[in-house]
N, C-alpha and C positions, 0 to 999 in steps of 0.2 A: 667406712666409705671407700668404695673401689676407686680406682686407679683411674677409670673413666669418668667417675662421677668429679674426682678432684681436678682431672683435665677440665671439664666443663665449668666447674666452677671458677679456675683461673680463667677463663675465656673472658666472663663475666665481670669477675674482682679485680682483677689485674690489668686486661687488656682495654676493655670497655670503660669501669670506672676508675682506673687510674692511669690509661693512655700510654701501658706500657706495652706497646706493638712487638717486642722482640720475644714476648710469650707466646706467641702465633706459632714460631717455628719450633718449639718444645710442644705444643699440645694437639697440632693438628698436623694431618698426615703428609707427605710431599703431593701427594696427588689429591687432595682434599678437593671436594666439591660442595658450593654452597648452593642447593635446590632453592632457595629462598632470596638470592642475589638480586638486587633492584635491576629492572631494564638498564641496559649500558652499561652495566659494571662485571669486572671478572668474575668468575665464579671459584677461582681460586683463592689462596690466601693473600694475594694483593687485594684483590674485591674486598675481603673482609678488612683489610688496613684502610680502605677507602671508608667505609662505612663508620669505621670507629673515629677517624679523623672528622668526617661531616658531622656525625652525632657531637663529637667534643667541641667542635667550631659553635655547633647552636646553643649545648648545654656543656660549658667548661666543668661543671661542677656533677657531671654525670654520675648517677649512684645505681648501681643494681642491688636487689636485693632477692636472694631467692627464697621463696616460698615452700616449694615442695620438688623433689625430685622422684621418679620412679624408674626403677632400673629394669628390663626384662631382656635376657639375651644378651644379645649386643647392640640393643637400642637402649638409649636413656632419653627421658624425659624431663624438661626443666620449665617451670612455672617460676617467673619472675615478677617483681614490680620494678620499673624503672623512673627516677625523679632527675629533675633538674632543673635549673634557672635558665630560661631563654634570652641568652645574653651574646647571642651572634647568630648570624643569618641562618637559616635552613628552611629548606623546602618552598625559597624564592619569598620568606618572611623575614623582614629586618627585627632586631632583636627587640623583644617587648616589655623583658625585664620580669615576665610572668613564672611563677613556680608550676610546673607541669610534673605530673604524673599519669603513668600508664602501665599496661600490662601487658607479657610475651609470653609465649609458648613456644620452646625449642625441643625439637627433636633430633637427635643424633647417632647416627650409627657410629660404633667404635672400633676399631682394630689395635689390638695390644695395647689398651688404654689411651689411644689418640683418636682423636675425633677425625673421621673419615668421609662422613657425608652430613649434611645438616639440611634442616625445614625448619620454617617458623611460621606463627599466626602471631600479629602484633594487633594494638590497637591503635593504628594509625589515624582513623576517623577521630578520637578521643585527643589526639596530640593536635591534629589540624584545628579541630575548634578550640583549643586552649589557647593557640597562639594567635587565633583569629585569621587562619586561612581557610577554614570553612564556617559555615554559620550550624549552629546545632540545628539537631532534627526539630521538625514541627510535629508536634502531637497534637492529634486531635481525638476527641472522644469518639467511639462507635457505638452507635446504636445497639444498645443489648437485646436481645430477643427470647 
């Protein structure tokens, strides 16, 4: 496993899953940019800390499982399954006690084994349905021709 892959794993396994925010200073470059930062949050290291605090408030037992990783040049793609119990407020929804599971894909640009830039795609709709913030999609049968 490359130093870059180890750094990315530390972000999800130590910072997000265990709440060890100090890890971010060890695995992100000083000028790190989170291209997937939620609106209104800082796109640097402090913004990542804010996201971790928010997610761990809503899901104190937040756990990441790395499903697969692909590395090419200075880019690493990471596919994760995330789970947690909704025991605190998040996204404007008070605790429901529900167990929630979703998937995320992260793409990171690495510099000397440290994450310099990050993009992500996650299944927030699934989270919102599971905690009751959004209704499940209505599926209607389409005529077959």
